[in-house]
C-alpha positions as a printed Julia matrix, in Angstrom:
300×3 Matrix{Float64}:
 -102.3    49.35  -53.92
 -103.1    46.67  -51.46
 -100.41   43.96  -50.47
 -101.32   40.45  -50.3
 -101.11   38.77  -46.83
  -98.31   36.5   -47.91
  -96.03   39.4   -48.84
  -96.88   41.28  -45.66
  -95.93   38.32  -43.43
  -92.56   37.87  -45.15
  -91.67   41.51  -44.66
  -92.59   41.34  -41.02
  -90.33   38.33  -40.48
  -87.45   40.08  -42.23
  -87.78   43.14  -40.03
  -87.92   41.0   -36.88
  -84.82   39.13  -37.87
  -82.88   42.35  -38.55
  -83.98   43.77  -35.22
  -82.76   40.65  -33.43
  -79.33   40.94  -35.06
  -79.04   44.59  -34.05
  -79.95   43.79  -30.46
  -77.43   40.96  -30.32
  -74.63   43.24  -31.51
  -75.57   45.93  -29.02
  -75.79   43.5   -26.11
  -72.46   41.81  -27.07
  -70.7    45.16  -27.26
  -71.88   46.21  -23.82
  -71.14   42.89  -22.07
  -67.9    42.57  -20.02
  -65.23   40.43  -21.63
  -64.78   37.08  -19.98
  -61.98   36.77  -17.37
  -59.12   34.75  -18.84
  -56.08   33.4   -17.05
  -52.94   35.39  -18.0
  -50.69   33.6   -20.46
  -47.16   33.01  -19.17
  -44.45   31.88  -21.53
  -42.23   29.8   -19.29
  -40.03   28.55  -22.1
  -38.12   25.26  -21.87
  -37.75   24.04  -18.31
  -34.22   23.03  -17.25
  -33.69   19.31  -16.77
  -32.28   18.42  -13.37
  -29.02   16.37  -13.48
  -29.36   12.71  -12.75
  -27.16   13.04   -9.64
  -26.13   16.1    -7.72
  -23.38   14.23   -5.79
  -19.9    14.97   -7.15
  -17.8    11.93   -8.05
  -14.79   11.4    -5.74
  -11.52   12.69   -7.14
   -9.09   10.02   -8.29
   -6.25    9.39   -5.86
   -2.9    10.65   -7.13
   -0.52    7.97   -8.33
    2.32    7.46   -5.84
    5.75    8.16   -7.26
    8.37    5.73   -5.99
   11.74    7.11   -4.94
   14.34    7.25   -7.67
   12.17    6.02  -10.56
   13.64    8.7   -12.8
   16.94    6.76  -12.62
   15.51    3.35  -13.57
   17.78    1.54  -16.01
   20.7     3.92  -15.59
   24.18    2.55  -14.77
   24.91    2.67  -11.08
   21.27    2.25  -10.01
   19.28   -0.81   -8.89
   15.51   -1.37   -9.15
   14.09   -3.18   -6.12
   12.33   -6.48   -6.92
    9.92   -8.55   -4.8
   11.78  -10.13   -1.9
   14.81   -7.85   -2.12
   16.44   -6.59    1.06
   19.09   -3.93    1.37
   21.62   -6.64    2.19
   20.75   -8.6    -0.95
   20.95   -5.41   -3.01
   24.44   -4.9    -1.58
   25.41   -8.47   -2.46
   24.18   -8.13   -6.04
   25.74   -4.71   -6.57
   29.02   -5.5    -4.84
   28.54   -2.76   -2.25
   28.27   -2.44    1.5
   24.58   -2.24    2.38
   25.33    0.5     4.89
   26.83    2.63    2.13
   23.74    2.08   -0.02
   21.53    3.17    2.87
   23.59    6.33    3.31
   23.66    7.19   -0.41
   19.85    6.9    -0.59
   19.04    8.53    2.77
   17.41    5.34    4.05
   16.78    5.38    7.8
   15.07    2.0     8.03
   16.79   -0.64    5.86
   13.76   -2.93    6.21
   11.45   -0.52    4.36
   12.05   -1.04    0.67
    9.3    -0.8    -1.97
    9.11   -2.89   -5.11
    9.98   -0.62   -8.02
   12.03    1.76   -5.9
   15.32    2.66   -7.57
   18.44    2.78   -5.4
   21.8     4.36   -6.04
   24.44    1.63   -5.73
   27.52    3.69   -6.57
   28.96    6.54   -4.57
   27.66    9.96   -5.68
   30.08   11.45   -8.17
   31.92    8.17   -8.72
   32.77    6.88  -12.18
   30.44    3.91  -12.65
   32.85    2.18  -15.03
   35.83    2.64  -12.77
   37.25   -0.33  -10.9
   39.63    1.58   -8.69
   40.76   -0.25   -5.59
   39.89    0.43   -2.0
   42.65    0.73    0.53
   42.88   -2.11    3.05
   44.54   -1.02    6.33
   47.45   -3.17    7.39
   46.08   -4.01   10.82
   46.78   -7.21   12.69
   43.52   -9.07   13.34
   42.98  -11.99   15.67
   42.09  -15.25   14.0
   39.32  -15.98   16.5
   38.29  -12.98   18.59
   37.74  -13.89   22.24
   37.66  -10.66   24.22
   34.72   -8.34   24.71
   35.84   -5.92   22.02
   35.71   -8.58   19.32
   32.78  -10.18   17.59
   30.79  -12.73   19.54
   30.4   -16.03   17.68
   27.0   -16.54   16.06
   25.8   -20.12   16.47
   23.18  -21.72   14.21
   19.87  -22.03   16.03
   20.37  -18.85   18.03
   18.72  -15.58   16.92
   21.16  -14.18   14.37
   21.44  -10.44   13.96
   23.75   -8.19   12.04
   26.6    -7.04   14.23
   26.99   -3.28   14.56
   29.65   -1.71   12.43
   32.68   -1.02   14.58
   35.46    0.72   12.64
   38.89   -0.85   12.82
   41.35    2.01   12.59
   44.93    1.34   11.49
   47.81    2.62   13.58
   48.77    6.17   12.73
   52.19    5.04   11.56
   50.91    2.17    9.42
   50.62    2.68    5.69
   47.45    1.63    3.93
   48.47   -0.71    1.09
   46.27   -0.65   -1.97
   44.91   -3.96   -3.23
   44.05   -3.65   -6.91
   41.94   -6.08   -8.91
   44.88   -7.63  -10.7
   46.77   -8.03   -7.41
   44.18  -10.09   -5.53
   45.71  -13.36   -4.37
   43.03  -16.0    -3.94
   42.96  -19.07   -1.68
   40.5   -21.91   -1.21
   38.0   -21.24    1.61
   37.93  -24.84    2.9
   40.06  -27.95    2.65
   37.26  -30.24    1.4
   36.47  -30.89   -2.23
   33.76  -29.28   -4.35
   30.46  -31.16   -4.26
   28.45  -28.86   -6.54
   30.16  -26.83   -9.29
   29.28  -23.31  -10.41
   26.06  -22.89  -12.4
   24.96  -19.32  -13.02
   21.3   -20.29  -13.42
   21.09  -22.39  -10.23
   24.21  -22.49   -8.05
   25.88  -19.09   -8.23
   29.01  -20.42   -6.55
   30.74  -23.57   -5.33
   29.34  -25.9    -2.66
   31.64  -27.82   -0.36
   30.51  -30.57    2.03
   32.2   -31.25    5.34
   31.68  -31.71    9.05
   30.03  -29.26   11.4
   32.7   -27.01   12.83
   35.17  -27.35    9.94
   37.07  -24.05    9.52
   35.94  -21.56    6.87
   38.78  -19.32    5.71
   38.84  -15.91    4.0
   39.65  -16.42    0.33
   41.6   -13.16    0.16
   42.55   -9.99    2.0
   39.6    -7.69    2.52
   37.1    -6.1     4.84
   33.96   -7.72    6.26
   30.88   -5.83    5.08
   28.15   -8.15    6.41
   27.7   -10.71    9.18
   24.26  -12.19    9.88
   21.32  -14.11    8.46
   19.41  -11.39    6.63
   19.63  -12.91    3.15
   17.08  -15.67    2.59
   18.58  -18.96    1.47
   22.09  -18.21    2.76
   21.71  -18.93    6.47
   24.47  -17.48    8.67
   26.45  -15.47    6.15
   29.75  -13.59    5.96
   30.46  -11.2     3.07
   33.99   -9.89    2.52
   34.77   -7.04    0.14
   38.26   -7.25   -1.35
   38.22   -4.06   -3.44
   35.75   -2.07   -5.52
   35.36   -4.99   -7.92
   35.39   -8.26   -5.97
   33.6    -9.59   -2.93
   33.18  -13.11   -1.55
   30.25  -14.7     0.3
   30.4   -17.63    2.76
   26.98  -19.16    3.55
   25.29  -21.77    5.81
   27.81  -21.39    8.64
   27.34  -22.78   12.12
   29.4   -20.09   13.83
   30.47  -16.63   12.65
   33.79  -15.4    14.05
   34.13  -11.89   12.61
   32.23   -8.62   12.74
   31.29   -5.98   10.22
   34.04   -3.57    9.12
   36.73   -5.96   10.41
   39.82   -6.37    8.24
   40.66  -10.0     7.44
   43.59  -11.69    5.77
   43.74  -14.48    3.22
   43.57  -17.84    5.01
   42.16  -16.37    8.24
   39.43  -18.4     9.94
   36.24  -16.37    9.74
   33.53  -18.99   10.43
   32.78  -22.64   11.08
   30.91  -24.82    8.6
   27.31  -25.65    9.44
   23.84  -26.29    8.02
   21.95  -23.03    8.7
   19.17  -22.66    6.12
   20.41  -25.85    4.41
   19.56  -29.55    4.46
   23.1   -30.69    5.3
   26.4   -29.36    6.55
   28.01  -27.41    3.72
   29.68  -24.19    2.66
   28.23  -22.25   -0.26
   30.99  -19.98   -1.54
   30.61  -17.17   -4.09
   32.94  -14.73   -5.79
   31.14  -11.73   -7.26
   32.66   -9.3    -9.74
   30.85   -5.95   -9.65
   27.96   -7.84   -8.08
   27.75  -10.54  -10.76
   28.56  -14.15   -9.74
   31.6   -15.61  -11.49
   32.98  -19.15  -11.37
   35.38  -19.26   -8.38
   37.17  -22.25   -9.86
   38.57  -19.97  -12.58
   40.14  -17.64  -10.02
   41.21  -20.0    -7.22
   44.7   -21.51   -7.52
   45.21  -25.1    -8.66
   45.21  -27.7    -5.9
């Protein structure tokens, strides 16, 4: 049987195609695989912080001395402009005692918000027990070197050092209690400005420069100087644990701190220090609070 040319050509093409496929497979199997870069799974990359500089630590808040006692009886919170002398005036205490009770070495270094003890440690805050006043004779106007030098308005005024006045060993120390205080007028002139708790915390008297200023009662001088703004040359006398008196705007101061004075004794001369005219500003304070002196002074 003889094939036709057409059939023969088709068979030949089929065989050639099959041979080409076989050769391709053989060549592909023998060829070296292509070099590929190794695959590395790095995962999620960490994100660098925006800033590697640590923020500065906040400064600790300063704790003021005594703040744990704020608002308690027997303690005083320092306000702007307060001095230790003013704190003593408003608490009815000797500023030196307050400094000692609070371990204050420099009385000029007070901080606003600081809380000060203004009663003796262990003392009954509500008590009004009296303080003994030694029965010592005191000169009306000290002249010798051991006495206080007069302070004249216009000269640098400074607080006189505390010099204790000791009573004689044989002298008894009479006790002056609140109900036994005998008051006297501090000057002979009339009142020019009456008591007003909101403005004038005492009585104001006008007069002439050099007019005598007298102690309004027996007591002990606890301050002499010009360290309280608005008072000029000032004398403060403590009569017992309840009452003290203040005498302001003097021309001359004739007593010293810790000196015992008697009712009617000349302690200063009227002047115009830290004032617009010659006058005496006189205060009576009960437990540090101003009271109307006219209610305690005797009738004229």
